[in-house]
N, C-alpha and C positions, 0 to 999 in steps of 0.2 A: 662219797662226795664230801666236800668241805664247804660250809656256809659261814659267811662273816656278816654279823649285824652291823648296819650302818645307821648312825643317828646324827641329826643336826645338833647344834649347840643347845637348842631349847628342848631336846629330847624327842623330836619328831622322827619317826621311823622312815627311812628311805629304802630304795631298792637294795635288797641284800646282794652280796657277791657270792657266786657259786663257782667252786673249782671242781672239775671232774674227778671221779675216784681214780686212784693209782691203777696202773696196769695189772698189778697183782691182787686187786681187790676180789673178794668172794662174798657170798651172801651173808655169812656170819660176821665178816668184818664190817659190813654195812648196817648191822644191828638187827635185833629181833623184837618187833613190837607185838604186843598182845592186846586184844580188845574183848571186853566182856559182852557177851551176847544178851540181847533182850529175850524174853520168853516167846513161845510160838505166837504168831500173828503180830509180833512187835519186834521183829528182827531187822527191819530196814535201817533204823538209825545206826545201830552198831555196824552194820554192813557198810554204810557210807563212810563211817569213821575208819574202818579197816582198809577200805579201798583207797582212801586218801592217804593213809599212812604208807601204803605200799607205793603209791604214785610219787610221793615226795622223797622217796629214796631209801626207806627201810629195806634191808635185804630180804627179810622174811616177815610175814605178818600171820598171826594165828588168831582166830576167833575161838574163845572158850565159852562153854555154857553147858546146859543140860542136853541130853540126847535129842529130845523132841525139837528143841530150838535148832540144833545143828543139822537135823534132817532138812529143816526148812532152809537153812543157810546153804546147804550143799546144792540146792537147786539153782542157786544164783551166783556162786563164786567158783573160780577155777584156780587162780594163782594164789589164793589165800588158803592156808591150812586150817583145819578144824580139830579141836581137842575137847574131849568131854572133861568137865571139871568134877572133881570129887571133893569130899569134905576136907581133905588135907592139902588140896591144891597141888598135888604131886606133878601136874603137867607144867608147872612153872619152875623151870630150873635156872641154873646160873647163866645160861645163854640169853635169857630174856632181859632186854635192856630198857624197856619202857612198857607201861601198861596204861590203858584208858578204860574208864568205867563210867557209866551214867546214861549214855544215849539209849533210850528205850528200855532201860534196865528194870524199871518198876519201883514202886514206893518201898518195897521190902528189901532193899539192897544194902541197908546200913551195915549189917553184920559182914557181908562180903567185902565192903569197902574197908572196914576195920581190919579184917584178916589180910587183905592185900597190902594195906599200908604197913603192916607189921613185917612184911617181907623186905621192906626197905629198897624197893625198886622204884625208880622215878615214875610218878603217876600223873595222869591228867584226870581230873574230876569234873564232870559236867552234868547238867540236867538232874536226873533222879539221884545221882550220887551226892549232889548238894542238897536238894530238897529233903532227902531222907533224914537229915540232921537238923531240920528246922526247930524241933523241940529241944535239942540238946547239942548246940554247936560246939560246946566245950569238949564233948567226947571226940569230935572230929579234930579239933585244933590240937589236942594232946598228941595226936598221931602224925599230923602233917609236918613236913619239913621243907627246907628251902629248895629241894629237888622236885617238889610237887607243884602242880599248877591247878588252880580252880578257874573255871570259865563261866561265871554267872552272867545272865542278863539282869536287868534291874529288878525284876520280880524275885528271882532266885537270890540275888544279893540281899534284898530286904528280909528274906526269911532267915538268913544266917546272921545278918548284921542289922537288926531292926532299929538300932539307936544311931546308926551312921547316916547322916544327911546326904542324899544324892544330888543336892543342888550344885555342889562342887564335886564333879565326878573324879577328877584327878586326886583331890584330897581324900575322897571316899576310898578309892582303890589303895592309896598309900596307907591309910589307917587300917583297912581290912588286912592287908599283907602283913603289917607289923603285928596285928593281933593274932592272926591265924598261924603265922610262921611259914606260910606258903606264898608262892607267886600268885597274884590275883590279876586276871584279865577280865576287866569289866566291859562287856560288849555294849556297843552303841554306835551312832553315826560316827563319832570319834571314839575309838576303843582305847581305853587307858590300861596300862600294864604297870604293876608295881611289884617289887621284890621286898622281902622282909628286911633286907639290909639297907633299904632306903632308895634304891635305884628306881627311877620312874621313866616311862616313855609313853608316847601316844601315837596311834596310827590314824592318820587323816586321809589315807589313800584307800578309798572304798566307794561303794555305789549303793543307792537304794534298791537296785535290782537284787541285792543279796537278801532282801527281806522275803524269804521264801522258806517253806518248811524243809528242814533237813540241812540248811546252810550251816547252822551251828555244829552239827555232827561232823561235817566236812572239816570245819575248823579244828575240832577236837582231834580228828585223825591227823591233820597236818602237824599239830603240836606234838602228838605222840610219835609220829614218824621221824620228826627232827630230833626229838629227845632220844629215840632209839639209836640214832647215829652218834650219840655222845655229846650232843649240843646241850648246854646248860638250860635249865628250866626257863629262866628269864629271857635268854636270847631266843630260845625256841618259840616262846609265846609271842615275842615281838615280831620275829620274822614270819611266823605263821599268820599273824594278823595282817601283815603287808601282802603276803602271797594270796591270802583269802580275798583281800580287798581288790587285788589286781585281777583276780578272776572276774569279779563283778564289773570292774571297769572295762575289761576286754569283751565280756560276753554281752552285756547290755540287756535289752528287752527279751522276754521269753525265757530267761534263765531259770532252770530248776536244779535242785540239789544233785540229782543223778548226772545231769549234764555238766555240772561243775568239774567233775572228775576228768572229763575230756580236755579241759583247759589247763590242767596242772602241768603237763609237759611243755606247753607253749610258754606258760608263766616262768617255769624254771629255765627254759632256754633264754629267756630275756634277761636272766640274772647271771648267765654264764660269763666267766672271765675268760673269754675265748674269742679270738678275732673272727672265727668262722660263724659265730652265733648270728642269727638273723632275727632281730627283734623289731617287729613292725608295730608293736603296741605303744600306747601312750606312756609317758614317763612322768612320775611325780616324785 
């Protein structure tokens, strides 16, 4: 599939444009996303991210982790592959096109984040993968690049950037991106995205019904799935923010993170550049 980011003159993200994949597409041509599993009894967040990455169009998705965690994952997933991680991360080969780490990963994940960043595969860092560097953010910033995305909420942001005032969230995201060298997606009622080269955008298309446990893990998976398809980090973060918001707008009351996955095909169909697409959802 091909996605095109659409922005207004003031940087507001609007509905992306989706073009169907070519007739000769195959699973590897659509990208291979990997998601780092949480430990046993904390695997749900990484599973939500992996399922979102698959639904948004990645051709293959693999969850990697230790054997005990993968046994738990195996009881819940079918279309997602499982690979045991070793000290050398041999399961990550040249076919992997994006990685996500952080959801449910645990506080001791810093060494794994550093090892993965050194592989120079586009990465999405969320939750524990951000908080793990609260005491030494410079260690993380030395390894991050413009192909990587961090997705902090206000609390996680403050742990990495305690001196940046969040009163102006657009300016905060911009400053954080320039300092870290990565794309920063600052979550909130209005989600601000900034790239280290100075590009900025804001997503205003969202819903308070997204304020539910696991919603951010789905967002991480959406970004990773788009990046796996070759979309740049900034564009993927922007479009994923809009798609995530559209799920909340369409679903409304009673939305839970696991049910968000069911709405992804409908949201994507609403973006299709295809006269046969039937989009009954609201537009912003």
